[in-house]
N, C-alpha and C positions, 0 to 999 in steps of 0.2 A: 661265535664265542667271542666275547670282548676281551682284549688284552688289558692287563693292569697298566696304569699310566707309567709306572717306572720302567716297564718293558717296551714302551713305545720308542722307536728309534728317533722319532721327531717330536719328542715331548717339548712343549713350549717352555723356554727358560729365559725370562727377561734379563737376567744378569749375563747369561751367555750371549744373548742377542746384542746387548750393549757392548760387550767385548769385541764381538765380531764386527760391529759397526766401526769401532776404533781401529781394529786391524785392517779392515778393507779400506778405510779412509786413508790410512798410512800407505797401503799398497798402491792406491790410485795416485797419491802424491809422488811416490817413487816411480810409478809408470810414466807420469807426465815428465819427470826429470829425464828418465832414460830415453823416451821418445824424442824429447827436445835435443838431447845430446846426440842421438843417432841422426836426426835430421840435420843438425848443425855441423856434424863431422863428416857427413857424406853417407847418405843412406844406401848408396850403391854397394858399399862394403858389406852390407848385411843381407842375408837371405830374405826373400819375400815372405816365406813362411814364418820366420822369427818376428818380422815387423807385423805381419797379420795377427799373430797370436798376442803380441803386446797390445795392439790396437783393440782387439776383441775382448781382452781382459777388462778394459775400462768400462764398457757399458755393463758387463756382467757384474762387476764389483759394485758399480754405482746402483744398479737395480737391487742388488742384494742389500745394500745400505738402506734403501727405501723400504724394502720388505721387512727387514728386521726392525726398522723404526716403528712400523705398525704395531708391533707387539706391545709397545709401551702404553697404547691407548685403545686397542681393539679388544673386545671381550673374547671373541672367537678368533684366535690368532693362529691355529694349526696350519691353515693353508699359507699364510704369510711366512710362517716359520719354515715350512718345506720349501717354498719358492726361494726364500732367502738362502737356505742351505744349498739348493741345486745351483743357483747363480753364483754364490760365493765359492763353492767348491770348483765349479767349472772355471771361474775367473782365476782362482789361485793355481789350479792344476795346469791350465794352459800357460800361465806365467812361469811355472816351473818348467814346462816343456820348452818355452822360448829361451830360457836361461840355458838349458841343456843343449839346445841347438846352436846357441851362440858359442858355447864351449867347443861344440863339435867343429865350428869353423877354425878353431885353433888346434884342437887335437881330438879326433874321433875316439881313441882309446880313453881319454880323459872324460869324455861325454858318457861313454859306456859305464865308467866307474861312477860318475855322478848319478845317472839314472838307476844303476844297481844299488848304490847306497841309499838313495831316496826310497826305493821300493822296499829294501831291507828294513830301513828305519820305520816305515809305515806298517810293515808286518809286525815288528816288535811292539810298536805303539798299540796296534789292534789286539795283539796277544795280551798285553798288560790290561787293557780295557776288559777283555773277556775274562781274564783271570779274576779280576775283582768284581765283576758283575756278569757271571755266567748266563744269566737270563737274557742278556742282550746279544748273545753270540751271533745269532742269525742276522740281526740288524748291522752289527759291526762288520760282519763278513760281506754283507751287501755294500756298505760304504767302502770297504777295501777294494772290492771288485770294481766299483764305480771308479775309484781312483786309479786302479790299474788300467782300466779300459781307456781312460782319458790319456794317461801317460803313455800307453802303448800306441794309440792311434796318432796322437799329436806330437809325441817326442821320440819314442823308440823306433817305430816304423820308419819314420823319415830319415833316421841314421843310415838305413840301407841305401838311400839314394843320394847321399852326400859324396861328392867326388873328392 
C-alpha cells in the first residue's frame, strides 16, 4: 500500500533543502572556528571524545550539503534527501553532544541539565509537529528516537565515564 506524499517522513522539499544547506554551511564555519581555537589554545585541555565529535561533524555536514544540493537539479531526489537528512542530523547531533561534553568538563550537573533540556525541547518540538499533522506521528517518533539514540550514545552515556 502506497503512502500519500504528505505522510512521507522524507518528502523532498527544495525550500527546506536550501535552508538546511545554509544552516549546515554556517555550522561548518563555526566548527572550523572552534577547532582552530581548540588547537591554538592547547588541545590537551579537551577530551579526545569532544575533539573527535567536532571533527566527525565536519564531513557529515559537508556531505549533507552536497546531498541537499542535488535536490535542486535531480528529478528523482528522494534518496539524496534521505542521505542529506541522515548526514545532517548525525552531524548536528554529534555537535550537540560535543558541546554537552565540553560543558561536562566544567560541571557534570550543568551538562546533565543541558542534555535534559535539549531532549525535553525536542520532545515538545515533536509533539507540536504531531499535533498539527497527526498523519506523520510515526515518522516524527522515528526521527525523535533517532535523535535520542545519537544523544544517548555520544553524549549522555559518556557522562558516566567523566572523572
